N, C-alpha and C positions, 0 to 999 in steps of 0.2 A: 127431730128438728135438724136444721142444716140445709145442705143443698139436696136437690132432687137426686136420689141415688141412681136413677136411671134416666139421665138427661137425653133428650132427643138428639140423634146424630145429625150433624149438619152435612149437607151435600158439599161437594167441592166448590160449586158455584157460590153457595152461601158463604163458605169460608173465605173465598177470594173477595167477596163483597165486604165481609167483616174486616179483612185486612185493609182494603182500600178505604173504608169508612174510618177506621182507626187512624190511618195515615193522614187523611184530610182533616179530621177534627183535631187531631193532636197538633198538626202544623198550624191550623188557624188559632188554636188556643195559645200556642207559643207566640203568635203575633200580638196577643194582648199585652205582653210584657217585653216585646222586642225593643222597646225604647228605654228599658230600665237595665242598663248594663251593670256588670259587676264592678267593684272598685278597681279591678285590674284591666278593665276594658275588653275582657273576653267573656263570652257567655252572658246570661241574663237571669233574672228571677225565674224560678222554676214553678210558677203557678200552674202551668199546663199539666202537671203530673196527674191531676185528678181524672183526666180523660182516659188514658189507657188503663188506669187502675179501676175505674168504674167498669169499663167494657170487659176487662179480663175477669171481673167478678161474675158477670152474667152470661158470658158466651165463651166460645172456643179459645183456650189459653194460647196455643201456638199461633193462631191467626192474629190475635191481638198483639202478641209480642213482636211478631214480624212487622205488623203495621206500626207499632211504636218506634221501631228502629227506622223504618222508612219515613215516618212522619217527623222524626227528629231531624233527619237530614233535609227534608223538604222545607220545614219551618226555618231551619238555620239559613238555608240558601235564599229564601224569600225575604226573611225579616232581619236576620243578623248580618248576613254578608254585606248588604248595602250600607250598614252603619259601621262596618269595620270591626265587628265583634267576633268574627270567625272567618275561616276560609274553607273551601271544599275538602282538602286533605285532613285538616284538623277535625272538621265535623264528621267525616267518614271514619276516622280512626278512633276518636274519643266518644262521640255521641251515639252512633248507630249501634255498636255491639253492647254498650252498657245499658242503653234504654231497652234493648231486646231482653237482656239477661235480668234486669231488675223487674221488668213487667212479668216475665215468665215466673221468676221466683215468687213474686207477690201472689200471682194467680195460683200457683201450686200450694202455697201455704194456706190461703183462705179457703180453698176447696178441699184440702186434705183434713184440716183441723176444725173447720166449720163452727167458729164461735166468734163472739165479739172480741174477746182477748186476743185471738189469733189475728183478727183484722188489724188491731192496734199494733201488735207485734210485727206483722208483715209490713205495715206502713212504715214504722220506725226502722226496722231492720233492712228491708229491701231498698227503701229510698236512700237511707244513709250509706249502705254498701254501694249502691249504684252511683250516688253522688261522689263518694270518696274515690271509687275506681275511675270515674270520669275525670275528676280533678287531678288524680295522680297521673293519668295519661296526658292530660293537658300540661302538667308541670314538667314531666320528664321527656315527652315526645314533642310537645308544643314548641319549644325553642328552635327545633329544627324545621318545623312546618309553618310557624306563624311568627312573622317578624316582630310584632309588638312584645313577644315573650322572650326575645333574644337575651334580655338582661338576666334571665334566670340561669345562673351559671354555677351556683353553689348548692350543695345538698341541703343546707339550712334554709336557703331561700325557697327551694323547691318544696321542702317539707311544710314550711309555713304557708306557702301559696296553696298547696293541696288542702291543708286543714281549713284555711280561711275560706276557700272557694266552696268546700263541702258545707261549712256552716252557713254560708250565704245562700246556697241552694236549699238546704234543709229548712231555712227560715220560712219559705213559702210552700215548699212541696209537702212537708208533713202536715201543717195546718190545713192546706187546701184539700188533701185527701181525706183527713179526718172529718172535715166539715161537709164537703160537697159530695163525696161518694155516698154517705148515708142519706143525704137529702135526695140525690138522684135515684137511689134505690126505692125510696118511698114514692117519689113522683112517677116512676116507671112500673111500679108493681101491677097496675091494671093491665099492662101489656103481656103479662105472663100468660102463656097459652094462646095468645093471639099473634105473637110475633115469631117469625121463623128464625130470627137472630138471637133473641133472649131465650136460651134453652136451659139455663141454670140460674136459679134465683135463691138467695139465702133466706133462711127463716131463723133468725137469731132471737132468743128470748130475753125477757127483762131480767130473769135470774142471771143470765150470762152477763148482761149489761152492768149489773151491780158489781160484778167482780172486776170491772175496769178501773175503779177508783184506786185501789192499791197498786195495780199494774202501772197506771199512768203516773203515779207518784214516783215509782221506781225509775221509769224512763226520764222523768223530769229531773230527778236527782243526778242521773248519769250526765245529762246535758249541763246541769249546774256545775258538776265536777269538771267538765270540759271547759266551761267558762272560767272557772277558777284557775285552770291550767294556763289559759291565755293571759289571765291577769298577773299570775305569779312568775311566769317564766320571763326573764329579761331578754326579749327577742333581739333588740339592738340591730341596727342596720337593715330592718325589714323593708320590703319594697313598697309598703304603704302603711299608713296608720292603722293599728288594729282595733281602734275604738269601735268602729262599725261592726267588726266581727264579734267582739265581746257582746255588743248589744244584740246581734242576731242570735247568738246562742241562748241568751236569756229569754228572748222572744219565743224560741222553740220550746224551752223548758216551761214557760208560763202557759203556752198553748196546750202542751201535753197535759199539764196538771188540771187545766180548766176544761178543755174540750174533750179530752179522752173519756171521762166518765159520762159525758152527755151524748156520745155518738149513738148509743142504743136508742135513746129517746128520739133522736133526729130521724131515724129511719123507721121507727115504729116496730112493733113486735107481733103484729097480727100474722097469723099463720097464712102462708101463701100456698094455694093449691096449684100445682103445675098441671095444666090440662093439655089435651092433645092439640098440637099446633095445626095451623092451616097453611 
């Protein structure tokens, strides 16, 4: 079970096409939530995360990672720049490298460990790490690059901002990947062996899916602990009310507890035979 141990090698032309397709689809997906800014007026809901995470699961990892970085910048310039939620320097410094790294890390994990638990672990780990890194860059470098963030002058404010923005992005990125990637895998399984792009396809079993329940509870508890941290720490003088951030963290925790054990059933477990491509 798992990925085809001998995936077909993609030509340079196909890799370039994968890169371009990822960039375009990711940018368009970002446009779906471009009108939903964060509480701080920078960035948006990260619903679009499912696009590169699906593509990196079924095709060349490096090509998709590069496309994710490009698509992040393109989407920001088309959809976020007009509403004042970013600018070119901030998008280039904070969004491009972290989207590349998070997508590459996710693809590496799911292809190396080849199980439903590794998929959930990669989703939570890669997205949270990527979101936290992006938020930290926005909080520390942003005040010099983006005028609306100039009020971030203290380390306390920067730390709160980074944690809050991470929770805000996790709220949609984690559930979006856990729900939509398995659904897309099931929907595109007939293309295996017929597409020059889909050269790797997972075959994860129901037995593996059953092990997701305890794992999902563990991740949910982690996010609940983070929520308790926001509730108990007397932030004082924060740059915005943290009520929405508390709610966001509990949404993620509930999503992990409920959705995590179901992802195996969403994608199905029928063995996929990888045929010679055309």
